[in-house]
N, C-alpha and C positions, 0 to 999 in steps of 0.2 A: 071165191076169195082171189083177189088179184095178187100178183107178186109184189107190187109196191106196198100194198097193205100189209103183207106178211113181213116185208123188210122193215117197215115202220114199227110193227109190233115187236120184232126182235130187237131193234135198236132201242126202243123204249124200255124193254125188259132189262137190257144191260145198263142203260143209263140210270134207271131207277135203282138197280142193284148196287152200282158203284156209289150212288148218291147216299144211300142208306147205310153204307158200311161204317163201322167204327174201328174195330181191330184190324179189319182188312186193309184200311188205308195205311196203317203203320207197317203191315207186312209187305204191301206193295212197295212202299218207300224203301224198306230194307232190301227187297229183291232188286230194285232198280239201282241202288247204291252198290250192291255186290256185283251186279253185271257190269257196271261202269268200271269198277276197280279191276275186275277180272280182265276185261278187254284192254284196259290201260296197261296192265302188267304183261299180258300176252303181246301187245304191240311193242312194248319197250324191249322185251327180252327174247322173243321168239320170231317176230316178223320184222327183222331189220331191213333196211333199204339196200338190199344186195345189188340191185341193178344200178342204183344211184352211186354206189361206192365203186363199182367195177367198170362202168361204162362212161365214156366221155359224153359231155352234153351234146344232144342231137344225134347220138349214135346208139341210142338204147335199143332200137329195133334190130339193128345189125348185131349187137351183142347178144340179144335173145335168140335170134335165128342161128348164130354161130354156136351158142351153147346147146340149143336143141339138136343141131346136126351132130355136134361132138358127142352128146350123150346117147343119141340113137345109134351111132356107129359103134359104140362099145358093146 
């Protein structure tokens, strides 16, 4: 058995499985919507653009290196 034959069989297995799903499609849709909402909320509230707010345009690398040096010195 060659490796490409094995990969084709594995791919066909998953494709047929997803094609024949009924309830699973709804569950996957719910999971995808939840993940999108979670990442949108995390991005808005927890991962703010700290460098963009504190560094001037074109000086981002200097700002990051200065912050790293300052934090390692403490």
